[in-house]
C-alpha positions as CSV (number, residue, x, y, z in Angstrom):
1,M,-19.3,12.5,22.3
2,D,-15.5,12.1,23.5
3,R,-13.2,11.0,20.6
4,A,-10.7,8.3,21.5
5,H,-7.3,8.7,21.8
6,L,-3.9,7.1,23.0
7,D,-1.3,8.6,25.1
8,L,2.2,7.6,24.7
9,K,4.8,8.2,27.3
10,P,8.3,9.3,26.3
11,S,9.9,6.2,25.1
12,G,13.2,4.6,26.3
13,P,15.0,2.7,23.8
14,L,13.5,0.2,21.4
15,R,15.0,-3.1,21.7
16,G,14.2,-6.6,20.0
17,A,13.0,-8.5,17.0
18,L,9.4,-8.6,15.5
19,R,7.7,-10.0,12.3
20,V,5.1,-7.2,10.8
21,P,1.8,-8.8,9.2
22,G,1.7,-9.7,5.6
23,D,2.2,-7.5,2.6
24,K,-1.2,-5.6,2.0
25,S,-0.2,-5.2,-1.7
26,V,0.7,-8.8,-2.4
27,T,-2.5,-10.0,-0.1
28,H,-5.1,-7.9,-2.5
29,R,-3.3,-9.4,-5.5
30,G,-3.1,-12.7,-4.2
31,L,-6.6,-12.8,-3.2
32,M,-7.8,-11.6,-6.9
33,L,-5.8,-14.2,-8.8
34,L,-6.8,-17.0,-6.8
35,A,-10.3,-16.1,-7.2
36,L,-9.9,-16.1,-10.9
37,A,-7.9,-19.4,-10.8
38,E,-9.3,-22.9,-11.1
39,G,-9.6,-24.9,-7.9
40,E,-8.1,-24.4,-4.5
41,G,-5.2,-22.5,-3.1
42,R,-4.1,-21.3,-0.1
43,L,-2.7,-17.8,0.7
44,L,-0.1,-18.0,3.5
45,Y,0.6,-15.4,6.2
46,P,-1.6,-12.8,4.3
47,L,-2.7,-9.5,5.9
48,K,-5.9,-9.6,7.6
49,A,-6.8,-5.9,8.0
50,G,-9.6,-3.7,7.2
51,D,-8.3,-3.2,3.5
52,T,-7.6,-6.7,2.9
53,L,-10.7,-8.3,4.6
54,S,-12.9,-5.8,2.1
55,T,-11.0,-7.6,-0.6
56,A,-12.0,-11.1,0.5
57,R,-15.7,-9.9,1.1
58,V,-16.0,-8.4,-2.4
59,L,-14.5,-11.3,-3.9
60,G,-16.8,-13.6,-1.8
61,A,-19.8,-11.8,-3.4
62,L,-18.3,-12.5,-6.9
63,G,-18.5,-16.4,-6.1
64,A,-15.2,-17.1,-4.6
65,E,-15.0,-19.4,-1.8
66,I,-12.6,-17.9,0.8
67,A,-12.4,-19.5,4.3
68,E,-10.1,-18.4,6.9
69,E,-7.8,-21.2,8.3
70,G,-5.6,-19.7,11.3
71,P,-3.4,-17.3,9.9
72,H,-4.2,-18.3,6.4
73,F,-6.8,-18.0,3.8
74,R,-8.1,-21.0,1.5
75,V,-9.6,-19.7,-1.6
76,R,-11.7,-21.7,-4.1
77,G,-11.8,-19.8,-7.5
78,Q,-14.3,-19.3,-10.0
79,G,-12.0,-19.4,-12.8
80,L,-11.9,-16.8,-14.9
81,R,-15.8,-16.1,-15.0
82,L,-17.0,-14.7,-11.7
83,K,-20.7,-14.8,-10.6
84,E,-22.9,-11.3,-10.7
85,P,-23.1,-10.1,-7.2
86,G,-26.6,-9.5,-5.7
87,D,-25.8,-6.3,-4.3
88,V,-23.5,-3.2,-4.3
89,L,-19.9,-4.3,-3.6
90,D,-18.4,-2.0,-0.6
91,C,-14.7,-1.7,-0.9
92,G,-14.4,0.1,2.4
93,N,-11.3,2.2,2.8
94,A,-9.5,0.0,-0.1
95,G,-8.3,2.2,-3.0
96,T,-6.3,-0.7,-4.4
97,L,-9.1,-3.0,-4.4
98,M,-11.3,-0.6,-6.1
99,R,-9.1,0.3,-8.9
100,L,-8.0,-3.4,-9.4
101,I,-11.3,-5.0,-9.4
102,L,-12.7,-2.3,-11.9
103,G,-10.1,-4.1,-14.3
104,I,-11.5,-7.7,-13.7
105,L,-15.2,-6.7,-13.7
106,A,-14.7,-5.0,-17.2
107,G,-13.7,-8.2,-18.6
108,Q,-16.7,-10.1,-17.1
109,E,-18.9,-9.9,-20.2
110,G,-22.5,-9.3,-19.4
111,L,-21.9,-9.1,-15.5
112,F,-23.5,-5.8,-13.9
113,A,-21.7,-4.7,-10.5
114,V,-21.5,-1.5,-8.8
115,L,-18.8,-0.3,-6.5
116,T,-18.7,1.9,-3.3
117,G,-16.7,2.7,-0.5
118,D,-16.4,4.9,2.8
119,H,-16.4,8.6,2.9
120,S,-12.6,8.7,2.1
121,L,-12.8,6.1,-0.8
122,R,-15.7,7.9,-2.4
123,R,-13.4,10.9,-2.8
124,R,-10.3,9.3,-4.3
125,P,-9.9,9.8,-8.0
126,M,-11.0,6.8,-10.4
127,G,-10.8,8.6,-13.7
128,R,-7.2,7.4,-13.9
129,V,-8.3,3.7,-14.0
130,V,-11.7,4.5,-15.7
131,E,-10.4,6.3,-18.8
132,P,-7.7,3.8,-20.3
133,L,-10.4,1.1,-19.4
134,R,-12.8,2.7,-21.3
135,A,-10.4,2.7,-24.3
136,M,-10.4,-1.1,-23.9
137,G,-14.2,-1.0,-24.2
138,A,-15.0,-1.1,-21.0
139,Q,-18.5,0.4,-19.8
140,V,-18.1,2.3,-16.6
141,D,-20.4,5.1,-15.3
142,G,-19.8,6.8,-11.9
143,R,-20.3,10.3,-10.2
144,E,-18.5,13.2,-12.2
145,G,-18.5,11.3,-15.2
146,G,-16.9,8.0,-13.8
147,K,-14.2,9.8,-11.8
148,R,-15.6,9.2,-8.4
149,A,-17.4,6.2,-6.7
150,P,-19.9,4.9,-6.6
151,L,-19.1,3.3,-9.8
152,A,-21.2,0.9,-12.2
153,V,-19.6,-1.5,-14.1
154,R,-21.1,-3.7,-17.1
155,G,-18.5,-6.1,-18.5
156,A,-18.0,-6.2,-21.9
157,S,-15.7,-7.5,-24.8
158,L,-12.4,-5.8,-24.4
159,R,-9.5,-5.2,-26.7
160,G,-5.9,-4.7,-25.9
161,I,-4.3,-1.3,-25.9
162,R,-0.9,0.3,-25.8
163,Y,-1.0,2.9,-22.8
164,T,1.6,5.3,-21.3
165,L,0.7,6.0,-17.8
166,P,0.8,9.7,-17.5
167,V,2.0,9.3,-13.7
168,P,3.6,6.5,-12.2
169,S,0.9,4.3,-10.5
170,A,1.1,1.0,-9.6
171,Q,-2.6,0.4,-9.3
172,V,-3.3,1.8,-12.9
173,K,-0.8,-0.6,-14.3
174,S,-2.3,-3.6,-12.5
175,A,-5.8,-2.9,-13.3
176,L,-4.8,-2.5,-16.7
177,L,-2.8,-6.0,-16.9
178,L,-5.7,-7.4,-15.0
179,A,-8.2,-6.1,-17.8
180,G,-5.9,-7.6,-20.4
181,L,-6.2,-11.0,-19.2
182,F,-9.9,-10.7,-20.8
183,A,-8.8,-8.7,-23.8
184,E,-8.6,-9.4,-27.7
185,G,-4.8,-8.7,-28.7
186,V,-2.1,-7.4,-26.4
187,T,-2.3,-4.9,-23.6
188,E,0.7,-2.9,-23.0
189,V,1.6,-0.5,-20.3
190,E,4.6,1.6,-20.3
191,E,5.6,3.5,-17.3
192,P,7.6,6.7,-16.9
193,V,9.6,5.3,-14.0
194,P,9.2,1.8,-12.5
195,T,6.7,1.1,-9.9
196,R,6.1,-1.7,-7.4
197,D,5.7,-4.8,-9.4
198,H,4.0,-7.2,-7.3
199,T,1.4,-7.8,-10.1
200,E,4.0,-8.8,-12.4
201,R,5.7,-11.2,-10.0
202,L,2.2,-13.0,-9.5
203,F,1.5,-13.3,-13.1
204,R,4.8,-15.3,-13.2
205,H,3.8,-17.3,-10.2
206,F,0.6,-18.3,-11.8
207,G,1.6,-18.9,-15.0
208,L,-0.1,-15.8,-16.9
209,P,0.8,-14.4,-19.9
210,L,3.5,-11.7,-19.4
211,G,6.3,-9.6,-21.0
212,V,8.5,-7.2,-19.7
213,E,11.0,-5.0,-21.7
214,G,12.3,-2.2,-19.6
215,N,9.4,0.0,-18.7
216,R,6.9,-1.6,-21.0
217,I,4.8,-4.5,-19.4
218,R,2.5,-6.8,-21.5
219,T,0.2,-9.3,-21.3
220,R,-2.8,-10.9,-23.3
221,R,-5.8,-12.9,-22.9
222,A,-5.2,-15.6,-20.4
223,D,-6.2,-19.4,-20.6
224,P,-7.7,-21.1,-17.4
225,F,-5.0,-21.6,-15.1
226,P,-4.6,-23.6,-11.8
227,A,-4.5,-22.3,-8.1
228,R,-1.2,-22.3,-6.7
229,D,-0.6,-21.8,-2.7
230,L,1.3,-18.2,-2.2
231,V,3.6,-17.3,0.6
232,V,2.9,-13.4,1.6
233,P,6.0,-11.8,3.1
234,G,6.0,-9.2,5.8
235,D,5.2,-5.8,4.8
236,F,7.9,-3.3,4.3
237,S,5.4,-0.3,4.8
238,S,4.6,-1.7,8.0
239,A,8.2,-2.4,9.1
240,A,9.4,1.1,8.0
241,F,7.4,2.5,11.2
242,F,9.7,0.4,13.7
243,L,12.9,1.0,11.6
244,V,12.3,5.0,12.2
245,A,11.6,4.5,15.7
246,A,14.8,2.8,16.2
247,L,16.6,5.2,14.3
248,I,15.4,8.8,16.4
249,T,15.0,6.8,19.9
250,P,18.6,7.0,21.5
251,G,19.9,3.5,22.3
252,S,17.5,1.5,20.4
253,E,18.4,-1.6,18.1
254,V,15.5,-3.2,16.2
255,V,15.3,-6.3,13.7
256,V,12.4,-6.8,11.6
257,E,12.4,-10.3,10.2
258,G,10.6,-12.1,7.0
259,V,10.1,-8.9,5.6
260,G,9.7,-8.1,1.8
261,L,12.6,-6.6,0.2
262,N,11.4,-6.0,-3.3
263,P,13.2,-3.3,-4.9
264,T,10.5,-1.7,-5.9
265,R,9.5,-1.0,-2.7
266,T,12.5,0.1,-0.5
267,G,13.4,3.4,-1.7
268,L,13.1,4.5,1.9
269,L,16.1,2.3,2.9
270,Q,18.1,4.5,0.2
271,V,16.8,7.9,1.5
272,L,17.2,6.7,5.3
273,A,21.0,5.8,4.6
274,S,21.9,8.9,2.7
275,M,20.5,10.7,5.9
276,G,23.1,8.8,8.0
277,A,20.8,5.8,9.1
278,D,22.7,3.0,10.8
279,L,20.9,0.2,8.7
280,E,21.5,-3.3,7.7
281,W,19.6,-5.5,5.5
282,R,20.0,-8.8,3.4
283,V,17.6,-11.2,1.3
284,L,17.8,-14.5,2.8
285,E,15.0,-16.2,0.6
286,G,12.4,-15.7,-1.9
287,E,8.6,-16.7,-2.1
288,A,6.3,-16.2,-5.3
289,G,9.3,-14.1,-6.9
290,E,9.5,-11.7,-3.9
291,P,12.7,-11.6,-2.1
292,V,12.3,-11.8,1.5
293,G,15.0,-11.3,4.5
294,Y,15.9,-9.0,7.4
295,I,16.4,-5.3,8.5
296,R,18.4,-4.1,11.6
297,A,18.1,-0.7,12.7
298,R,20.0,1.2,15.2
299,Y,19.9,4.5,16.7
300,S,21.7,7.1,14.4
301,P,22.0,10.9,14.3
302,L,20.3,11.9,11.0
303,K,21.0,14.9,8.7
304,G,18.7,16.4,6.5
305,V,18.8,15.6,2.4
306,S,17.1,16.5,-0.6
307,V,15.5,13.5,-1.7
308,D,15.8,12.3,-5.6
309,P,11.9,12.7,-7.0
310,A,12.7,9.2,-8.9
311,L,12.7,7.4,-5.9
312,I,9.3,8.6,-4.5
313,P,7.5,6.1,-6.7
314,L,9.6,3.5,-4.9
315,M,8.5,4.6,-1.3
316,V,5.0,6.4,-2.0
317,D,3.3,5.0,1.5
318,E,6.5,5.7,3.3
319,V,6.8,9.4,2.8
320,P,4.8,9.8,6.0
321,I,7.2,8.3,8.0
322,L,10.2,9.6,6.3
323,A,8.8,13.1,7.5
324,A,9.0,11.8,10.8
325,A,12.4,11.0,10.5
326,A,13.2,14.5,8.7
327,A,11.7,16.3,11.9
328,W,14.7,14.9,14.1
329,A,17.3,14.9,11.3
330,E,19.8,18.0,11.8
331,G,19.1,20.4,9.1
332,E,16.6,20.5,6.1
333,T,15.0,17.8,4.2
334,F,13.1,18.3,1.0
335,I,10.7,15.9,-0.3
336,P,9.6,16.6,-4.0
337,N,7.2,14.7,-6.3
338,L,4.5,14.4,-3.8
339,S,1.2,14.9,-6.2
340,E,0.0,11.6,-5.5
341,L,-0.1,11.8,-1.8
342,R,-3.0,14.7,-2.3
343,V,-5.2,12.0,-3.3
344,K,-4.5,9.2,-0.8
345,E,-6.7,8.1,2.1
346,S,-6.1,11.9,3.1
347,D,-4.4,14.6,1.4
348,R,-1.2,13.3,2.8
349,V,0.6,16.4,2.2
350,A,-1.5,18.5,4.3
351,A,-1.6,16.0,6.9
352,I,2.0,15.4,7.1
353,A,2.5,19.3,7.5
354,H,-0.3,19.8,10.1
355,N,1.2,17.3,12.4
356,L,4.6,18.5,12.2
357,R,3.6,21.8,13.0
358,A,1.4,20.5,16.0
359,L,4.6,18.8,17.3
360,G,6.7,22.0,16.9
361,V,8.6,21.4,13.7
362,E,9.1,24.1,11.0
363,V,7.6,22.8,7.6
364,E,6.8,24.3,4.4
365,E,4.2,23.0,2.2
366,G,3.9,23.2,-1.7
367,P,1.6,21.9,-4.4
368,D,3.9,18.8,-4.5
369,W,6.5,19.1,-2.0
370,L,7.6,19.6,1.5
371,R,10.3,21.5,3.2
372,I,11.0,20.2,6.7
373,R,13.6,21.6,9.0
374,G,14.1,19.1,11.7
375,G,16.2,19.2,14.9
376,G,13.6,17.4,16.9
377,V,9.9,17.5,18.3
378,R,8.1,18.7,21.3
379,P,5.2,16.8,23.0
380,G,1.7,17.2,21.3
381,E,-1.2,15.9,19.8
382,V,-1.5,14.2,16.4
383,E,-4.4,13.8,14.3
384,P,-4.7,10.8,11.6
385,F,-7.4,12.6,9.2
386,H,-9.0,9.1,9.1
387,D,-5.7,7.7,7.6
388,H,-3.9,4.8,9.0
389,R,-0.3,5.9,7.9
390,I,-0.7,9.2,9.2
391,A,-1.5,7.7,12.5
392,M,1.3,5.6,12.8
393,A,3.8,7.7,11.4
394,F,3.4,10.4,13.8
395,A,3.0,8.2,16.7
396,V,6.4,7.4,15.7
397,A,7.4,11.0,15.6
398,G,6.2,11.9,19.1
399,L,7.3,8.6,20.8
400,P,10.9,9.8,22.4
401,V,9.1,13.0,24.0
402,G,5.5,11.6,24.3
403,V,2.4,12.3,22.3
404,R,-1.3,12.0,22.2
405,V,-2.8,10.3,18.9
406,W,-6.5,10.9,18.3
407,E,-8.3,8.0,16.9
408,P,-5.7,5.4,16.9
409,G,-8.1,2.7,15.7
410,W,-7.3,4.0,12.1
411,A,-4.2,1.8,12.5
412,E,-6.4,-1.2,12.3
413,I,-6.6,-0.4,8.5
414,S,-3.3,-2.0,7.5
415,Y,-1.8,-3.0,11.0
416,P,-4.0,-4.5,13.6
417,G,-1.7,-4.7,16.8
418,F,0.6,-1.7,15.8
419,F,0.6,-0.2,19.1
420,R,0.9,-3.3,21.3
421,D,3.9,-4.3,19.1
422,L,5.4,-0.7,19.4
423,L,4.9,-0.7,23.0
424,G,6.3,-4.2,23.2
425,L,9.3,-3.0,22.0
426,C,9.6,0.0,24.3
427,G,9.4,-2.6,27.1
428,G,5.5,-1.6,27.6
429,S,6.4,2.1,28.2
């Protein structure tokens, strides 16, 4: 059978303004907390794509009533007590869903559930969540002793723990904080370095117990709480593709409006600025504690840099598009601290290296680092490896010279209409 592909012609300047879909991380968490709330609330301008629709389906199977109203979701929650599902819960490709829902299900005493997902998700590590949840009293089993899905969960009486994350992970932190809402005593998570803090901001939005001191975050058993409407900002990770497309394509100027500018997500802006990018951004408002504003990007001759390892947790999803920028930068870019990318939707370190070579870029790949020697790319074919961010990043990398993208439909996981929006800024070229 012929594989689907998309041929992008060499692009002229990208011009114009756009709004990207809602933030994926906030959408996942907003749906979950509304499902645990009492009464009805709306999730306004959420992301409606493969991963977040999986979250809506799973929560629906657990008793929440979720209806689409135009671009929004209306959610009637079950309070802090969910219903036992009648079938296996399919998380699709959504690692955030599987890890965070584990924290919620672990505290639903007596409730039994089985979680599975697609081939990619069943390969991803779950032990990093299961181990500390078991320390709280959770009953979780699965393949390889609970390290891989499918996972079986029997809700149990939980107790709070103090846990130091061995590696920075907003998903593990969030799973433990969600479990802490059902646990006796205090649950405290300490991070080695800050990670995205959407869960903490949403706890404040819904009035849930939360204490933050430096890198230590605490919660405790929650009382029933009422639903509240929540506005989802535009997804910075989605905006990043258009920013880099403008930076590497001569004559371009692009503005992304209504985008989330949470400082725990925008490490890429710091790195691009250090590479000489002509970027301007400003916070104009806030929604549910999330800063929202605009970003303007203009074509810029970029130069290679050595990335600060501490910035990687603040831009972990943007490393593929940073690699695309590095391919066009003069000189060498070194990107360290990439062990987490080995266990994403694909082995993103290997996927990045493969596609850079396919576009004629010299790259060295280490266990947890990449060294990219830039200067431009040549036309070629790029392989997404079943990974939405790889598909979009390397479509952008090859856009100035023309590129064939195999299986472009993987972009739908997080950005339905990505290629339509990209070509729209290129004048349809």
